[in-house]
C-alpha positions as a Markdown table, in Angstrom:
| # | Residue | x | y | z |
|---|---|---|---|---|
| 1 | Met | 2.8 | -26.7 | 176.1 |
| 2 | Phe | 6.2 | -27.7 | 174.8 |
| 3 | Leu | 6.3 | -28.5 | 171.1 |
| 4 | Glu | 9.0 | -29.7 | 168.8 |
| 5 | Lys | 10.4 | -26.9 | 166.7 |
| 6 | Thr | 10.5 | -29.0 | 163.5 |
| 7 | Asp | 7.0 | -30.5 | 164.0 |
| 8 | Pro | 4.9 | -28.2 | 166.4 |
| 9 | Asn | 2.0 | -30.6 | 166.6 |
| 10 | Pro | 0.0 | -30.4 | 169.9 |
| 11 | Arg | -0.7 | -34.1 | 169.7 |
| 12 | Thr | 3.0 | -34.9 | 170.3 |
| 13 | Gly | 3.7 | -32.0 | 172.6 |
| 14 | Val | 4.1 | -32.0 | 176.4 |
| 15 | His | 1.2 | -30.3 | 178.1 |
| 16 | Ile | 2.0 | -28.8 | 181.5 |
| 17 | Val | -0.7 | -28.6 | 184.1 |
| 18 | Trp | 0.0 | -26.7 | 187.4 |
| 19 | Ala | -0.9 | -28.5 | 190.6 |
| 20 | Asn | -3.9 | -27.0 | 192.4 |
| 21 | Glu | -4.6 | -24.6 | 189.6 |
| 22 | Lys | -7.6 | -24.6 | 187.2 |
| 23 | Val | -6.6 | -25.3 | 183.6 |
| 24 | Arg | -9.4 | -23.0 | 182.5 |
| 25 | Pro | -11.3 | -20.5 | 184.7 |
| 26 | Glu | -14.6 | -22.3 | 183.9 |
| 27 | Asn | -13.4 | -25.7 | 185.1 |
| 28 | Leu | -15.3 | -27.2 | 188.0 |
| 29 | Leu | -12.2 | -28.2 | 189.9 |
| 30 | Pro | -8.5 | -27.3 | 189.8 |
| 31 | Ala | -5.9 | -29.9 | 188.8 |
| 32 | Pro | -4.9 | -32.4 | 191.5 |
| 33 | Gly | -2.3 | -31.4 | 194.0 |
| 34 | Ile | 1.1 | -32.9 | 194.3 |
| 35 | Gln | -0.1 | -35.3 | 197.0 |
| 36 | Ala | -2.3 | -37.0 | 194.3 |
| 37 | Arg | 0.6 | -39.1 | 193.0 |
| 38 | Gln | 1.9 | -42.6 | 193.1 |
| 39 | Glu | 5.6 | -43.7 | 193.0 |
| 40 | Ile | 6.0 | -46.2 | 190.3 |
| 41 | Leu | 9.8 | -46.5 | 190.5 |
| 42 | Pro | 12.2 | -45.0 | 193.0 |
| 43 | Glu | 11.8 | -41.2 | 192.6 |
| 44 | Met | 9.5 | -41.6 | 189.6 |
| 45 | Phe | 6.0 | -40.4 | 190.3 |
| 46 | Val | 2.8 | -40.3 | 188.2 |
| 47 | Val | -0.6 | -38.9 | 188.9 |
| 48 | Ser | -2.9 | -41.4 | 190.7 |
| 49 | Leu | -5.7 | -43.1 | 188.7 |
| 50 | Glu | -8.4 | -41.3 | 190.7 |
| 51 | Ala | -6.8 | -37.9 | 190.0 |
| 52 | Leu | -6.4 | -38.7 | 186.3 |
| 53 | Val | -10.0 | -39.7 | 186.1 |
| 54 | Cys | -11.0 | -36.4 | 187.8 |
| 55 | Met | -8.8 | -34.4 | 185.3 |
| 56 | Lys | -10.4 | -36.2 | 182.4 |
| 57 | Leu | -13.9 | -35.6 | 183.7 |
| 58 | Val | -13.3 | -31.9 | 184.4 |
| 59 | Ser | -11.8 | -31.4 | 180.9 |
| 60 | Asn | -14.6 | -33.4 | 179.3 |
| 61 | His | -13.4 | -33.2 | 175.7 |
| 62 | Glu | -14.2 | -36.0 | 173.3 |
| 63 | His | -10.7 | -37.4 | 173.5 |
| 64 | Asp | -10.9 | -37.4 | 177.3 |
| 65 | Arg | -14.1 | -39.4 | 177.2 |
| 66 | Val | -12.5 | -41.8 | 174.8 |
| 67 | His | -9.6 | -42.2 | 177.2 |
| 68 | Leu | -12.0 | -42.9 | 180.0 |
| 69 | Arg | -14.0 | -45.4 | 178.0 |
| 70 | Asp | -10.7 | -47.2 | 177.2 |
| 71 | Met | -9.9 | -47.3 | 181.0 |
| 72 | Ile | -13.4 | -48.7 | 181.6 |
| 73 | Asp | -12.9 | -51.3 | 178.9 |
| 74 | Val | -9.7 | -52.6 | 180.4 |
| 75 | Gly | -11.1 | -52.7 | 184.0 |
| 76 | Leu | -9.2 | -49.7 | 185.5 |
| 77 | Ile | -12.5 | -47.8 | 186.2 |
| 78 | Asp | -15.7 | -49.3 | 187.5 |
| 79 | Arg | -18.8 | -48.2 | 189.5 |
| 80 | Ala | -16.8 | -48.3 | 192.8 |
| 81 | Met | -15.0 | -45.1 | 191.7 |
| 82 | Leu | -18.3 | -43.2 | 191.7 |
| 83 | Gln | -18.2 | -43.0 | 195.5 |
| 84 | Thr | -14.8 | -41.3 | 195.5 |
| 85 | Leu | -15.7 | -38.5 | 193.1 |
| 86 | Pro | -17.5 | -35.1 | 193.6 |
| 87 | Ala | -21.2 | -35.4 | 192.7 |
| 88 | Ala | -21.0 | -33.6 | 189.4 |
| 89 | Leu | -18.0 | -35.7 | 188.2 |
| 90 | Ala | -19.6 | -38.9 | 189.5 |
| 91 | Ala | -22.7 | -38.1 | 187.3 |
| 92 | Gln | -20.5 | -37.7 | 184.3 |
| 93 | Leu | -18.7 | -41.0 | 185.0 |
| 94 | Asp | -22.0 | -42.7 | 185.6 |
| 95 | Thr | -23.2 | -41.7 | 182.1 |
| 96 | Leu | -20.0 | -43.1 | 180.6 |
| 97 | Leu | -20.3 | -46.3 | 182.5 |
| 98 | Ala | -23.9 | -46.7 | 181.4 |
| 99 | Asp | -22.9 | -46.0 | 177.8 |
| 100 | Val | -20.5 | -48.9 | 177.8 |
| 101 | Gly | -23.0 | -51.2 | 179.5 |
| 102 | Gln | -21.7 | -51.1 | 183.1 |
C-alpha cells in the first residue's frame, strides 16, 4: 500500500494487488489476472466488473459488502451474474441479493 507521508491513512492510500496472486493465503481465489480488464480509454484499463465482484466477494469485509450492495442498488449487479461465478462466491452474492430484495 502506498500512503501519503503527511497523512498515512489507509483509506486514502493506493492498495496494490498482484495479478493471479492471493491477497491472503486463506483467500478462496487469487486476484484476477491481467486478462480480466476492460479498456475504458485508449491505453487506460480497469478491472472488469465481474473480476471486481469476485475480488469483493473473496475479501468479504464489511466495506466490500457495502460496495457490492451499492453496485446492486444502481443495477450493475443482478442475479444473472450468479451463473458466471464459482459456486462459493455465487452463494455469497445470492445472500447479498436476497438481503436487498432481489
